Each structure stands twice: as structure tokens, then as C-alpha cells.
C-alpha positions, 0 to 999 in steps of 0.5 A, a space after each residue: 500500500 503506497 504511503 502518503 507521499 506517494 499518494 500525493 505524488 500520484 495526485 499531482 501527476 494525475 492533475 498535471 495530465 488533466 486538460 483545462 476542461 477536465 480541471 474546471 469540471 473536476 473543480 466544479 464537481 468537487 465543490 458541488 459534492 462538498 456543498 451537498 455533503 455539508 448541507 446533508 450533514 447540517 440537515 441531519 444534525 440540526 437541533 430538534 425543538 420540543 414544546 416547553 409550554 403551550 397555551 401561555 398568556 402573553 404575560 407568562 410567555 414574555 417572562 419565559 422568553 426574557 428568562 431564556 434570553 438571560 440564560 442564553 438558551 435557544 428557543 422558538 415561538 409558535 401558535 402566535 407566541 402562545 407556545 415556547 419551544 427549546 432544544 429537546 435535550 434541555 426541556 426537563 432541565 429548563 422546566 425545573 429551572 423555570 419552576 424554581 423561578 416561579 414561572 409560569 405564574 399563570 393568569 393574573 397575579 396572586 398573593 405574591 403581590 404583597 411581597 412587594 408592598 411598601 411602607 406607605 401603602 394606604 388601606 385603599 390600596 391594600 384592599 384593591 391588592 387583596 381583591 386582585 390577589 384573590 381574583 388571581 388565585 381563583 383564576 389559577 385554580 379554575 385554569 387548572 381544570 383540563 377543559 379550561 384554557 383561560 379563566 377570568 374572575 371579576 369580584 365586586 366586594 362593596 365596602 362594609 357598612 355599619 347599617 344593615 339596611 345599607 349593606 350590600 352583598 358581594 357579586 362575582 362573574 366568571 368568564 371561561 375560555 374552553 379548549 377546542 372540542 372541550 366542554 364542562 358538564 353540569 357538575 363541574 360548573 356547579 363545582 366552580 360556582 361552589 369554589 368561588 362562593 366559598 372563597 369570598 366572604 358573604 358571597 352566595 351562589 345566587 350572586 355568581 354568573 358563569 359564561 364562556 368566551 362565546 357568550 353562552 351562559 353556563 350557570 344561571 342562578 335563576 334556573 331551578 336546581 331540579 331543572 330538566 337539564 340537571 336531571 338529564 345529566 344526572 341520569 346519563 351519569 348514573 346510567 354510565 356508572 351502572 354500566 361501568 360497574 357491571 363491566 368491571 365486575 364481569 371483566 375483572 373476574 374473567 381476567 382472573 381466570 383467563 389472564 390479562 387482555 384475554 376477555 372484553 366485556 360490554 354491558 348495556 343497561 335499560 333503566 326506567 327513570 319515570 316517577 311513579 306513585 301508587 296508592 293501594 287499598 286492600 280489603 280482607 273479608 276473612 278478617 272482621 272486627 266488631 265496629 259497634 253493638 246495640 242491644 234493646 230489651 223491652 218488658 210489658 205487664 198485663 194491666 189487670 194484674 195488681 198487687 195485694 193492697 197494703 203489701 210492699 217489698 218482697 212479699 208483694 213480689 212473691 204474691 205477684 208471682 203466685 198470681 202470674 202462675 195462676 194466670 191472673 197476671 201476664 208479663 212480656 219481654 222483647 230483646 233486640 240486638 244489633 251488631 255492626 262489623 268492620 271489614 279489614 282494610 289496608 291502605 298504602 302509598 308507594 313511590 317507585 325509585 328512579 333508575 329502576 333496572 329493567 334489562 341487562 344485555 351483556 356481550 363478552 369476547 373471549 380469546 382462545 389459546 395458542 400453541 407453537 408449531 414450526 416456531 409459529 403461534 397457532 390459534 386454538 379455539 376453546 371447547 364448548 364445555 369451557 365456553 358454557 362454564 364461562 357463560 355461567 360465570 358471567 350470568 352469576 356475576 351480572 345477576 342474570 334474571 329471566 323475568 327481566 329478559 336479560 341477554 348474555 352472549 359469550 363468543 370465542 374469537 382470536 384477539 389481535 395483539 394491540 401492542 406489537 413487539 418492538 423491532 430491533 431498530 426501535 430497540 437500538 433507537 431507544 438504547 442508543 439514540 446518540 449513535 443513530 445520527 452519526 451512523 446516518 451521516 456516515 451512510 449518507 456520505 458513503 452513498 453520496 460518494 459511491 452513487 454521485 461522486 464516483 460516476 461524475 468523476 468517471 464520466 467527466 474527468 477520466 474520459 478524454 474529450 472527443 478531440 483529444 482521443 489518440 489511437 494507440 494502434 498507429 504508434 510506431 514500434 520505436 516510440 514504445 521500445 523503451 517501455 521495458 527499460 524506461 518509464 512510459 510517458 505519464 507513468 510514475 517511476 517504478 522501483 525494482 520489486 522482488 516480484 515483477 509480475 505483480 508490479 506489471 499486473 498492477 500497472 496494467 490495472 491502473 493503465 488499461 489503455 496503455 497496456 492494451 496498446 503495448 500488447 498490440 505493439 508486441 503482437 504486431 512485431 511478432 506477426 511482422 517478424 514471422 512474415 519476414 522469416 517465411 521467404 528465407 526458409 526454403 
């Protein structure tokens, strides 16, 4: 292998043999190759930026940009200045550093405003600062909701008065900027109202209004608490929670038996939210009770009958009885009895509960088993007996009732793996992310040299111009006689080597045209020598 000095000498010799046209083309090609390769290197090694914070208000964005400039950290702005991007490898470090500096501070100013209070601050300024701090803290808290992009809170706190008749209640207005495609449900809006009412003294929910940036009223104090919207939302929430309850109950049990991600359950519940009041009156004729009883006794005596004159008391009664026995006196007795009975009656009033479960429909998909055949996993469906057992388990878990008309469907189907195994390239990218970029640069450089630079040099540099081609066949033998003893024109000076055959082979490989011309000259000389020798043979 030639050393560096020999390579330099060969390059100088090659450059000296080039014509002016070839030198210009070579320079342009080399300059283009260097520029293109430099562009590829810069493109593949450019800094990748990642979002540091997004959806920032102008105040926070300005403070963050100022901090980045002071720390000399490169950054980019997007979304009209609402998003700040920094180099990917510095995102987490910059976030921690900004957090230590209290950035981003969020919308509004909080109680940190009192950190800069002076000695000459009046009570009026302190009251205004307290109101601003309270508004800012509420704005930050409300903006922490995942659906809320921005929040503005306006408090009207009247001055305290010693007279009750002149005292006015505070009021509050909340303006919410929601994220695209997001909305707050009824319960979340009530939570915001409750939060604001609890943070301000003497503020009630009747004096709070909540609207969004499009003008829609989200909370109206005049709306009744049991309005149609609130009932509908509560019913939907209850319906969803009930279905999720049965779904989790069934699927968790199946996964304990079959394994994780081996079963999928879906539940559809039919509920009755009608308000029903039932009044019942039941009469039982077998069970009676005496309500009232009336008894009348009448006694009459004949007028002819009379007692012994001058006799009274018990003797008179005895004499009178003897007289009746003899038929001289008659006494009549009449008895009348009336009894009223009451039939037992039971009366009750029933108010049916809302959200009564009328029907359950359950669908369950069960994965089969897999076995390896020829290094491949083959799906094996489950047996009918096993599927029947699984169906019985599902019915027991859901509380199956034929009276309700519940439906259960358990089907065995092959599952597709939702999380494919990572490839070798992804593993290498995860384990060695810093090696990918240099390897990519090296591969791009090699491909560019082999597919672009080499063909261009071969076509425009080593191929002579049409007018400069010379035929080696017409050269006289005298011009090439000294090739064996001297250096040929344009060839480097060769030193004696132990193995001349290898040197000649390398010379022929480097200069194929001249080697071909030399062989042709040798063949011509041999043919001419044989032709001259023929006449002398006889």
C-alpha cells in the first residue's frame, strides 16, 4: 500500500495530465459534492425543538422568553407566541429551572403581590391588592381544570357598612375560555360556582354568573336546581356508572381466570327513570272486627194484674208471682240486638325509585389459546364445555334474571395483539439514540460518494474529450521500445520489486489503455517478424 507521499505524488501527476476542461469540471464537481455533503450533514444534525409550554398568556410567555434570553438558551415561538419551544435535550432541565423561578405564574397575579408592598401603602390600596390577589388565585385554580384554557374572575366586594339596611352583598362573574372540542358538564360548573362562593366572604351562589368566551351562559342562578337539564345529566351519569360497574365486575373476574387482555366485556343497561306513585287499598273479608253493638230489651205487664193492697217489698213480689202462675197476671219481654262489623282494610302509598333496572344485555369476547408449531403461534379455539362454564360465570356475576329478559352472549374469537413487539431498530433507537445520527451521516456520505461522486468523476474527468482521443494502434514500434527499460510517458517511476509480475499486473490495472496498446505493439512485431522469416526458409 503506497504511503502518503506517494499518494500525493500520484495526485499531482494525475492533475498535471488533466486538460483545462477536465480541471474546471473536476473543480466544479468537487465543490458541488462538498456543498451537498455539508448541507446533508447540517440537515441531519440540526437541533430538534420540543414544546416547553403551550397555551401561555402573553404575560407568562414574555417572562419565559426574557428568562431564556438571560440564560442564553435557544428557543422558538409558535401558535402566535402562545407556545415556547427549546432544544429537546434541555426541556426537563429548563422546566425545573423555570419552576424554581416561579414561572409560569399563570393568569393574573396572586398573593405574591404583597411581597412587594411598601411602607406607605394606604388601606385603599391594600384592599384593591387583596381583591386582585384573590381574583388571581381563583383564576389559577379554575385554569387548572383540563377543559379550561383561560379563566377570568371579576369580584365586586362593596365596602362594609355599619347599617344593615345599607349593606350590600358581594357579586362575582366568571368568564371561561374552553379548549377546542372541550366542554364542562353540569357538575363541574356547579363545582366552580361552589369554589368561588366559598372563597369570598358573604358571597352566595345566587350572586355568581358563569359564561364562556362565546357568550353562552353556563350557570344561571335563576334556573331551578331540579331543572330538566340537571336531571338529564344526572341520569346519563348514573346510567354510565351502572354500566361501568357491571363491566368491571364481569371483566375483572374473567381476567382472573383467563389472564390479562384475554376477555372484553360490554354491558348495556335499560333503566326506567319515570316517577311513579301508587296508592293501594286492600280489603280482607276473612278478617272482621266488631265496629259497634246495640242491644234493646223491652218488658210489658198485663194491666189487670195488681198487687195485694197494703203489701210492699218482697212479699208483694212473691204474691205477684203466685198470681202470674195462676194466670191472673201476664208479663212480656222483647230483646233486640244489633251488631255492626268492620271489614279489614289496608291502605298504602308507594313511590317507585328512579333508575329502576329493567334489562341487562351483556356481550363478552373471549380469546382462545395458542400453541407453537414450526416456531409459529397457532390459534386454538376453546371447547364448548369451557365456553358454557364461562357463560355461567358471567350470568352469576351480572345477576342474570329471566323475568327481566336479560341477554348474555359469550363468543370465542382470536384477539389481535394491540401492542406489537418492538423491532430491533426501535430497540437500538431507544438504547442508543446518540449513535443513530452519526451512523446516518456516515451512510449518507458513503452513498453520496459511491452513487454521485464516483460516476461524475468517471464520466467527466477520466474520459478524454472527443478531440483529444489518440489511437494507440498507429504508434510506431520505436516510440514504445523503451517501455521495458524506461518509464512510459505519464507513468510514475517504478522501483525494482522482488516480484515483477505483480508490479506489471498492477500497472496494467491502473493503465488499461496503455497496456492494451503495448500488447498490440508486441503482437504486431511478432506477426511482422514471422512474415519476414517465411521467404528465407526454403
